[in-house]
C-alpha positions, 0 to 999 in steps of 0.5 A: 551699861547695856541697853534696856530691851523690852519685848512686845512694847506699846509704842503709844507710850512713846509718842505725843499722839499717845496712839500706836500698837506694839513693836516686836522689841523696844531697845532704849539706848543711853549712849552713842556706842549702844545706839550704833550697836543696836542699829547695826545689829538689826541691820546685819540681821535684816530686821526693820528698825524704827528710831524714836526720839521724843515721839512728837513727829510720829503717827504709828499704826494701831498694828504697831511696828514689826521690828525693833524700835530704838528709843534714843536717850543719849545725853551730852553737851559740850560748849566751846565759847569764845568772843571770836567764834561765839558758842560752838555747842556739840550736842548728843542726839538725845538731848531734849530740844527745849531744855537746850533753848532755855539754857542758850537764852540763859547763857546769852547764846543767841539765835534759838529763842524763836524755836522755844517750846518745840517738843522732841530731841536735838537729833531730830531737828536737822531731819525736817529742818525744824523751824518756827516764827521765822527761824530754822535750825539750818540758820545756826547749825554747823555740822551733823555727825551720823552713822551711815547705815548703808556703808557701816561707817561714821560720816559728818556733814557740814551745813552746806552739805545737808541739803536744807530747804523748807521742812527738808534735808538730805536726811529726809531725802534718804530716809533711814540711811543716816542715824544722827549721833550728834549736832553742832551749832554755832551761836553768837554771844548776845543777850539780844535775839536774832532779828525778828523775822516773823510778823506775828511774833513782831506784833506780839512783841510790839516791834517792827520786823527786823528788830532785836529784843532781849532773847528772854523776852522772845522766848516768853512771847513764843511760848505764850503764842505756842500755848495759845495754839496748843503747841506746848505739851501738857498732859492735861490739855488734849489739844496738845495730844498731837504731833503739832502741825499735821500738814506742811505749808504748801509750796506752789507755783505762782500760777497756782497762787493766782487761783487762790482767793485774794486774801489767802496768805502768800509768801514769796520764795527765793526760787519764784514759788509761793508758800501759802498757809495750810491752816488757812486752806483747812479753815476756809475749806470748811474745817474749823477748830474742834472739827470732828466727832469722837476722839479724833478732832482738830485742835480747839485752838489751831486748825493745823493740829489733829488731836487725840481727845483721849481714846482715839486710835491711829485709824481715827486720826488717819480718817480725819486727816484724809477727810481734811486733805480731800476737802482742801483738794476739792476746794483749792486743788492743793494736795496737803502733805503730812508733816509727821512720819506715818509708820505702817499707815498712809493717807 
């Protein structure tokens, strides 16, 4: 089966922001061989390539993308389950992430339940070391199989070689070099969750941090928390027409943290730095939920999400993002960094 090719394709239809101009060409690939061939052919021709998964971490300019967009629609799940090694899951990059989490909870494969409700595909999760509610993909990942576009050959990375940090990996450090083909996870067999690490989730569950509870209960609680923040996709809810959290939580020095107000959140990091809350900084710099005018505003539920109220352009969202970043910088001296990939646009 050959990949589907569409010329002058609107990319807004393939992002959760629902904005973005056309690509010269859009290729939708359904298997790994098609994926490698599509990217390899573009590379050989010197043609720019934009990889699109679930589109939940992209802000594409109104001018679109001058090149070929490759949309990943690969599927495949292989589970090797034993009492000794647990569940070893090898997953094609195009597998929907939350469908996987739901299956793991149902099967009694523990560890992914705090990552419920996150949009997008499996292959994107290692790039930013996707995390939420005290869990990160790096905690359960065993290896990542890739196509090295620079060398023109496959390459597999063990978890220790992925360079994981907060919203960071070697795949983000070398953007575009490694095309992720599949991901292997290793999960313990248990109906109970991993120990609850996040205070808000523990409070919602009515337990102490470190407690284990039924994984299905954790999934339900996380989904409820995410919905309350507009972080579960819903076509009828414009608070979810977003890329989720638009700014990462800043990692700052201890000296910079001392200059923040006493009630600013502070989370000690292993290297002596401090993580603070981008949402808190935004709100206390004067940007409340729903801030903005026209079709680009902050979410009505969560100050960390920029949203399209129905007719926003990418330019509208960039203007709002710049205003918020400038306001936080002026108030607290901290420059917020965007979490989504900005395509043909910049703050």
